[in-house]
N, C-alpha and C positions, 0 to 999 in steps of 0.2 A: 519386586523389582530386583534385578541382580546387582550385587555390589562388587566393584572391581578394585584391584590394587592400584595404588597411585604410581604412575611412572615417574622416574627421575630424569627422563630425557629433557635436555635443554631445547627450547624452542629456537629454531633457526630462522634466519632472514634471507638466506641466499643459497645458491646451489654451486658446489664446486664443479670445475670443468671435468669432463670425462664421464661417461656413463655407458650403461648397456652391456657391461661385461657378463660373461657366463651364460650367454644364450645357447640353448641347445640347437644343433643343426636341424634343419627341417627341409622338407620338400613340399611341393604343392599338394601332394597327395595326403599330407597330414592335415590339411584344412578341409572343413566341410561346410556346407551352406548353412545360413542362419535359420532360425525358427520361422515357420510360416505364420505371419501375423496379419492375415488379410484384413481383419476388421480395423486394424490400427495403421498399418503402413501402406496398404494398397487401396485406400478409400478414394478411388478416382472421382466419385461423385461429390465428395466433400472437398476435393482439391482442384475444383474446376478452374479456379482463378490462378493456379500456378502457371508460370511461364519460365522460359529458359533463363537461367541466371548466369552472371559472370562468375568465374572462378575466383575464390577468395585467395589472396596471397598473404600468408602470415608474415608479420613484420618482426624486425629485431627490436630489442629493448635497449634503450640508451642508459648507460650507467656512468654518471659523471665521476671523475677522479677528484681527490682533494678532501681535506678534513674540514669540519665546521666547528668553530669555537663555541657555537650556541649549544652544542651537545653537552657541555660541561655543567650547565646551569639551566634549570634546577635539577636536583637529583632525580635519577630514574626510579620509577616505582618498581617494586619487586616483581610484579606480574609481567612487566614488559622486559624481557631479558634480551639485551643487545650486547653481544660479545665485543670486547674492546678492539679485537683484531679483525673485526668483520670486514673492513675495507680490503684486506689482503685475501680474505676468504670468499669475498663476493665474486660470483661468476654467473652472469645471466646466460640463458641458452638461446641459440639460434634455432628457431622452430622450422626454418626452411629446409633443414636436412635431418638425417636420422641420428646424427651425433651432436653432442653438446660442444660448444666452443665459446671461449671468452671473447666478448665484443670489445672493440676499441672505443673508448669513451670520447675520443677527440673528434670523431666525425659523426654528426647526427645522421640517423637513418630513417627511412620510411616516412618522410614528411614531417619529422619531429624537429622543431627548431628550438634551441635553448639559449637564453641569454643569462649569463651569470653576472650579477652585480652585488658587490659587498657580501660575498658568502653565499653558500648554497641555499640558506634559508630564505634569501630574498630573490631567488631565481624566478623567472617568469617562463613558464613552459607553454608552448603553443602546439596544438595538434592541428595541422593544416588539413582541412577537408575541402577540396576544390579551391575556392579563392577565399573562403571565410575561416579564419583561425579560431580555434576554441581554446580558451585560456583558463587555466586553473589559477585563480588569483593568489597572490602572495599574502601571507598573514599580515593583518594590520596591527595596530597597537592595542586593540581591544578596549579602548578607553571611552568610546562614545556612549556606551551604555550608561555611564554616570551623568552625562549631559541629558540623556533622555529621561532617566529616572534617578534623581539625586539621592533618593532613599537607599539606593544600592551601595552608596559609599560606606555605609555602616558594615557592609559585608565584603569590602574590597579585598581583604586577605584571601577569602575563599575564591572570589571571582578572578583575582589576579593569578592565584595558583592554578585555577582551572585553565585559564588562557595560556599560562606558561607551559602547562602540560601539553596543550594542543600544539603550541609552537615547537616544543621539543620533539614531539612525534613527527610533525610535519618536516622538521629539519632532518630527522633520522631517515624518513622516507625519501626525502630529496637526495640525501647523501648516498644511501646504500641501495636504493631501488630505482633511482632516476626520476623520482617525483610521483605524485598521485596518479598521473596519467598512465605511467608504466606499471605502477604497483597494482592498479585496479584492473589490469589485464591478466590476472592470474590464470584465467581459463585458457590462455594461450600457452601456458607452461605445464599446468597440472591437469589431471584427468587425461582424456584421450585427445591427442593432436595428430593431425595427418600431414605428411609431407610427400614430395614426389617419390621418395625412397621407401616410405613405409609409415607405420603407426608407432608413436611413442606414447607410453602410458606412465604417468607419475602419480604418486599418492603420498601425502604426508601422514605417516602413521608411526611416530617415534616409539610407541609402546610395543610394537610387533617384533617378534624374534626372527621371523622369516615371512616371506610373502611370495605368492605366485599368482599370475593372471590365469583365470580359468573361464571356460565358457563353451558354447556350442562349437566354436571354431577349433578347439583342441580336445573335444570330447570330455571336457571337465577334468582333464588330467593335471593334477597339481605338480607333477614332475616335469611337465613339458615346457613350461614358460615361467621359470623362477626369476625373481626380481632381485636387484642389488640395492643396497641401502647406502645413502651418503651420511655425512657426519651430522646432519640435522634431521634425520629420521624420514627422509624422502626416499621412497622405494621407486625404482625405475626399471623399465624394460623397453627395448626397441624391437619391433616386429617388422622385418623387411617384407617387401611385396612378394607375392608368389611368383613363380617362374614366368607365368603368363602376364605379369604386370598388375594383376588384381590385388586388392588389399588383403592382408592376412586375416582380417576379421571382416566378414561380410556385413553389409548394412542390414540392420534389423535383427541381428543375432544377439543372444543373451550373453552377458559378461558379468563376472564378479571378481573380487580379489579375495583369495584365500590366505588367511594369516594364522600363524601360530602366535598366540597372545598370552599375556598373564592370566587370562580367564579361560584359556583353551583355544582349540582350533575353531575358526569361524569363517564363514563366507559373508562378505559385505558388498553392498552396492557402492561404487565409487562416490565419494563425497561430491565430485564434480560431474556426475553423470548428467547427460543432456536429455535423457528420456528413460522412463521406466514403466513397466506394465505389470499388471497382475493377471496371470492366465486364468481362464475360467476354472473354477473348482479348486484353485490354489489359494493359500493364505499369504505367503510371502510375495513381495514384488521381485521382479528381476530387472537389473540394469540392462539397457539396450544400447548397443553401439549404433549410434544414429549418425549416418553420413550418407544421405540419399544421393543418387546420381544427379548430375546437373539439370537434367530435364525435369526432375521432380521437385527441385528447390523453388520455393516461392520468391519472386522478386517484387519488391514494393513498387507500386506504380504512382502513388499519390504522395505529395509532400505533407509533412506534419503540420497541422494548423498552428497558427500563432496563439499564444496564451491569451484568453479573453480577459477583459478587465474584471468581470465578475464571474465566478464559477457557479454553474447550476448542474449539480452532479446527480446522475442516476446510478445509484448503488445496485449492483446486480451480481448474480451467481449463475454461471453458465448452466450447471447441472439442473437447477430447479426452474429454469426459465421457460419451460414448456407448459402449456395447459394440460398436457397429458401426464399421467403418473409414470414418469420415466426419467432417466438421466438424459438431459438434452446435450446437443453437440455444439462445437464451435461454429460449424457450418450453418446450423439452423438458427443459432443466435445471430450470426452475420446477416442472414437473409430475412429473418422474421422479426427479431427484436430491435436491431439497430435502427431500421426505418421508423419503428414505433417511438423510440427514444427521440429521434430527430423531430418527428411530428409533434411530440408533446412539448417541445421547446427547450429541452435540456441541451447544454453545449459540451458536456463531458459525461463519459460513462466510467464508473469505477467498478472494476471486476475483482471479485473475491475468489479465493481458492484456486489461484493459478498454479502456485508452486505445488508439486506433487505431495500428496498426503495419503497415507495408507488408510486412515480411518475417515470415511466419507462424512460421518456425522460430526466430525470436528469442525465443520464449516470451513475447512482449509487452514485452520490455525495451528494444527499440530503437523508441521511440515516435516517430511522425511527426506525429500530430494529437492534441494534448494534451487538447482539450475534447470530442473525439468518441469515443463508445463504438464499439468495433469492429463494423463492419457485416458481418463474416463470420458473426456469430451472430444477426443480426436488426436491428431498429430500436431507436431510443432508447425508444420506448414499450414494446417487449418487455422491455427491461432494467428499466424502472420496474415493470412488472408482476411480474417475477421478485423484485425487492427487496421489493415490497409483500407478496408471498406468503410470503417468508422472515419478514417481520415478523409476519404472521398466525400463523406457526408458532412465534414467540418467538425466532427466530434473529437475532443481530446479523449485519450484512453489512459486512465490511471489504474495502476496495479495496487491492490491491497497486499503489501509486502510484509512478511513476518521475519523480523530480525531480533525480536524481543525474547524469543525462546525457541525451543525445538522439541519435536516429539521425543518421548522417552522410549520409542520403539527401537529395540536393539537388532531386529532382523533387517529392517529396511532403511533405517536412518543413521544419524550421527552418534547416537548414544552408545557409548562403549565401543566405538568404531575400532580402535586399536587395542581393545581389551582393558583399557584403563578408564577410570572415572573422570580424569582431568584432561582429556584430549582437547576437545573444543570448549569444554565447560569448566566452571568452577567445581572443585571437589567438595564433598560433604554437603551439609544443609544449604550452603550458599548456592550450590549448583542445581538445586531442585526447587521448583515452584510448587508449594504444597497445595495450592488451590487448583492450579491448572494441571497438575500431575505431568509436568514437563521439565526439560533441562534448560539451564540458564547459561548463556555464553559468558566466557571470560574475555571481556573486551580489552583487557590488558595484555593479551597474547598477540604477538606479532602475526602469527599465521591465521588467527581468528580475524584480525583486521584485514589481512589480505583476502581471506575467504568472503567476508561480508561486503567489503568494498567492491570486490570483483563481481559479486552477485548482483549488486545494484547496477553496476556498469553493464553487465551481461543483458539484463532485461531492457535497458534503454538502447543499447547498441544493436543487439541481435533482433529484437522484436519490435523496436520502435515505440515502446510505451512512452507516453508523454509525461510521466511522473509517477509519484507514489503517494499512497496513504500508508504511513508507517503505523503498524498495529502495536498496541501495548507499550507505548513510550513511557507512560508513568511507571510501569513495572520496571523498565530499564533504568530509569534515572534515580531510583531510590532502593536501598538495600531492603527496605520493608515492602517494596513493590506497590505501595499505596494500599495495602491490605490492612483492614481494621484501623485505618487512619483517616481522620477528618481534617481536611485542609481548611484552615480558617483564614488564610491570607497573610499570616505572620511570616515575614521573610526568613525567620529562623528555621521555618519548616523546610525551606528550599535549599538553604546554604549552610549545611552542617555535616556532621559525621554520617548522617543517614543518606547523604547524596553519594551515588556511585559515580565518581569523577571519571573513571575509565569509560563508563557507558556514555556520559555526556560528551566526552571528547570524541568518542566514536561518532556520535550524532553530528558533531561539528565537522568531522572529517567527511562523512558521507554527504552532508549538505554542501560542503566545499566542492566535492567531486561533481555532484549533480548540477550545481549552478555554474561551475567553471566550464565543464565540457558541454553542457546542454542548457544554455541560457534560458530557453523557453520552457524548460521542464518545471513541473509543479511538485512541491514537497509539502505534504500535509502530515502533521503529527497528531496522533490520538493521545491527548493528555488531559486528564481530569483534574490534575493538581493545580493548574494555573501557574506553572513555573515562570517567573519573570525572565525576560530576555529570550524566551522560547522562539519568538518570531522576529528577532533582531538579526541582521546579517552577521555572519561569523567575523569578518574583519572589524566589526564594531564591538565585538565581545559577546555576541549572542550565540544561540544554538543554531540558528540559521534556517529554520523552517519558514516557508511562505505563509502557511496557515496553521492555526490550531483548530482541532475539531472541538467545537463548543459543546461538550458532553453534558454540561449542567442543565442545559435547556430541556433536553428530553427527560431528564430526571425530574425536573420541576413539573412538567406536564403530567407525568405519571402520579406525582404527589397530589396535584390538583384534581386529577380525574378520580381519585379515590374519595373526593369530597363532592358535595353538591356544588354546582357552579354558582349558586346563590351566595356561597361563602367565599368565593374567589376575591382576592385583593388585587385591584388594578395596579397599585404601586409595586406589589410583589412581582407581578408578571413583568412589568417594565424593567424593574431592577435586574431580574434574572437575565432578560434579553440583552440588556445594555451593559452588563457588568463584565467588561473585557478591557484588556490593557491598551493604553494609548500606543498607537503605531504598530500594534500587533494584530494582524488580520485573523478573522475566525471564519470557519465554515460551520454554519448552524444547521440544526435539523430538529424537527418535532419528534421524529422517530426514525430509527434505522433498523438494521436486521436484528439488533439486540432485543428490541421490544417485540419482535415477531416470533421469537423462539418459544418452544414449549416451556411453560412455567411463567410466562409473561403474557401480556395482551397487547395487541395493536391499539392505537387510539380509537379506531372505529369499533373495535370489540369492547373496549372499555365503555364507550358511549352507548352502543346499541345492543350489545350482548346477544342473547338468543333471538331477539326480534329480527335479527338479520336473516335468519333462516326462513321466515314466513312472510315478511312484510316489505321486501325490497322490490317486488313486482309492481309496475305502475297500474296494472289492471285490477288491483285490489286496494282497499283503503290503507292509508298509512297509520301509524300510531304516534302518540306524543313522544315516545322514546326515539322513534326513527326520525321524526321532524327535528327534535332537539339535537340528536346525534349528527345528522347531516349538516345542520347549521353550524354547530360548534367545530366539527371536523374542518370545514372550510376556513373558519375564522382563526383557528389555532395555527393552521399552516400559513396563512397570510401574515398574521402578526409575527410569526417566527421569522419568515423571510423578510418582512418589512423592517424589523428592529434588531434581529439577532446577529448579524454579521455581514461580512463582505462576500460570502459564498453560501450556497444552500445545498443541502443533500436530501435525497428521498430514496428509500429502499423500494425496489421494483414491486409494483402492485399496490403499495400503500397510497399512491396518488388517487386511487378510486376506492379506498377503504377495503382492501382485500379482507375477506372474512377469515375467521379462524386463525390458526397459528402455523408455524413451521415445525414439522416433526420428521427428522430424517429416518429412513428405514433402519430398524434396529431389532435385534433379538434380545432375549432376557440377559441381564447382566448380574453377576454375583460379585458383591462388594467384599473387600477384605474381612469385613465383620461377619460375613456369612449371609447377610441379607441379600435377597434376590429382588432386583428391580425388573418388573415385567417389560417386555418389548412391545412392538406394534406389528408383530408378524412380518417384519421387514417390508412394510408397506410404503409405497411412494405417494399415497393419496394426499398426504399433507406436505409433501415435498415438491410442490409445483406452484406455478403462478397462473391463476385463472384469468388470463387477460380477456377471455371471452366475456366475462362479467362486465368489465369496464366498457366493452365495445357494444354490448347489447342495448339497443334503444328502447327496450321494454322493461329495463331494470333501472332502479335509482342509482346504481353504481355509475351509470353513464354521466349523470349530472356532476358527480363528484370528480370524475376524470376530466370532464370539460372545464371545470373550474380550475383544476391544477394546470391544465394546458394554458388557459387564459392567463393565469398567474405567471407562468414562465415567459410567455410572450410579452406580457406587460413589462417584466424586468428587462427583457431583450430590447424593447423599444426605448425605455427610459433610463435604464442603467442605474436604478435607484439604490441598489445595494452598495455601490461604490461612490455614490455622490458625496461630495464634501459638505453639502448642506443637510444637516440633520438636527431636528429639534422636536422634543416631546413637549407639547403645550398643555396637555390635559391628562390627568389620571384621577378621575372623579369616582370616589368609592360609592357614593349613594346612587349616582346615575349608572354606574358600571360602564363608563365611557373612557376610551383611550383615543387621543388624537395626537398625531405627530406629522412632521414634514420630512420628506427625503427628496432632495432635488426639487423638481417642479411638481411633485405630487403631494397631496394631502390625504392622509389615511384617517378614516373615522370608524372606530369599532364601538358598537353598542352591544355589550355582553349581557344586558339586562334580559331576564327571562320573559318579561311581560310588558315592560314599559317602552313605548315608542315615543319619540320626542319630535314635535313640530317646531319649526323656526328655531332650531338649535344652532346657536352661534358657534362658528368654527374660526379660530384665530389662524392667521397666515402671515407670511412676510412679504409675499410678492403680489402686486396689484394686477388686476385683469379679470378675464373671464375664465371660469372653471367649468369643466364638463365631467360627467361620470365616465371614468375610464375602466372601472371594474366594479361590479356589484354582485356580492355573494347571494343576494336574494333574487337574482335573475332566474326566470323560469328555465332557461337553458341549463342552469346549474342546480336544478331541483329546488329552487326557491319559490316565493309567492308573488313576485313581480310587484312589489309595493312602491317602487320608484319609477318615475317617468324619466327616461334617459335623454329625452329631447330638451329638458329644462336647462337653461343657462344660469350659472351662478356667478354674479358680479360682486366683486369685493367693494367694500366701503372703507373710508378712512376712520374706522371705528375700532380702536385698540381693544384687544380681548386676549385674555390668558397670556399677557406679556408679549403679545404679537402686535405689530403696528396696524394691521388691517384684519378684516374678518368678512365672512359671508355666512348666510343662514341656510340650513338644510333640514330636510326631514330624515331622521335616522330611525328606522324600524328596529324592533327588538331582535336580538341575536343576528345582526347583520354587520358586514364589513363593506364599506364603500371607499373607493379610491377616486379622488377628484384630481384631474390633470389641468394645469394651466395651458390654455390654448394660445395660439399665435395671435 
């Protein structure tokens, strides 16, 4: 990996007025057409849903005048450099023209209404959309967390400092940038922006000595379009329209910025590029100037669904979502996979690998172009069409967003963008993730905050995503990144010198933004540490996520699957599933994409192993391993959904016990030690989802899929995951039985491998008649039909297991039965 000199440039927060000097004269003949990209930009069959759109009118940015006394306390951290004279230096730009101009702060513009009361930090900003204002809430006092969890008072100094840092940065953003609403629209100022007069391109690259815009439009001539630099390291150029009124850069043409940097001359893709492609036979990606004509722009036709009470998430990857060994497309996923997700009973689809990533096998987690949807799967318009179709089906669309790290790729990504090691990232070891081999953001940098907040806003605004699953949040929140660290629950592990306060404050800011501007949006954080206050609202002193991804559950199942189920402890299972913080919601799962990767096994493969290859057909005898595996596969998933949280997640294909593992196409790899890791001949055979297996009525996979579907529809009908009534009445180690209530349902699990129990008494709280609502032993689900579903179960005033009432059931071995209270 290349090592770069550290730049001494100061991070800027604003742009001085005046720009675009030094442009070389040009004529229309100096421009030439863009690259022919028929497979990506002219896919008429994939964009069949596109209709004529309205022209977007860029808005102005409101910059309020006045100072805030709140900026003086507490002290500013070294990483966040805010010049004292920034008020005088601040000049936001009017994107409606080709030149920059200072905006008057006394008059709100473009539907922005601002009320200032008791200083800028207590301002309330509303972005008016139609008749419904969107409000970024003002900071609270951050003290309610101590009412929720009095134990936190022992760490008040750390938590109050954390909240004061959040308030200080919010105040600085309000004062110098016009608030979070304006600050998060960096994509309207940086990167490529279009006006009636021409195209403006701006890039923050303080380490560069000189810069020029190059591309197909000027025959890659570095002397044709040189850029000018402002005091804060932002390079700028304005390209007027051609004589015939056409844009200087044709839609679909390749563009890059050429810079003379401390590490040499380099061509880079704009950090704010909206689309990038890798030409066949080439290694580097190319930035694409993406500005399709109005008739090719997709216009959303369907409203975004309201957030459901309980989330049932279908985790998916576009590229591997085809039964065929190939990279699938947005259009095929829209037409073939979304209806499947709806039919299965899920109410949200979480899509991985949306942000462009040069290395396909990174699963999308080594992002190179943060604002660009991956071109492997189609065009941005194709993605919009997919999301609109999901909304038509009533599905939320969540994006697996990566703000925890960035690819170390210096050709296509942010690493060494301006020739320095400290541009977007921390310098030295702190800026490198040794396990992930990636770069780590400096969340104390003003421009990094602008970049990441704008990135979150971009996906919600431009593509209508309904929320995010933030990847790698544990790595963000601690300087040790959670590596080689066992979290025991001691609060000192969360609130000490190992905590990266800058990163936690960023998470508070981005959750402020999400929930302020998009009240129905969902924010899920992937955290394995169990950080207290993680899912408490920001005004109350929390980090602000709606849900924590309950990662410990999947780890527990893998631990248990390495043992015989005869040694499983019922109390251990219940404790893991219910061990979550009060008032902090969790999305639980038995397995996700992590467990399906090469080097690990899915639950189905742990249970049935090689027998899956020969004994899943219904026209041949089963084996004890297959019978055991199918039974436990259903029980594991139901008990996880029943007890594990307020939301549930499943990775595509695992609902029917998808065989084998995920292995991305790859060639041989030589490690720094000289050791060569063999590849798989760049095969896509293990990088697909065999949905045909779950649909085949002659295979046992069908029964497992039918059960998962019934499980989702049961939750849809009864809403048990978010019911306030929850009680575990039995964890019997000898019987291997777990019984609990959620809402009007009673769940009975018999994990015993051979013992079935007649007249088994089940405690309950509510009197009446109960009926079987779901039976894992049903023949439809690949079971043995040992229960009569026509039987009515009446309660008696017979207390049992600390419950006031009870009824008796027959509970067969290795079965799960859900009983519902009838009217």
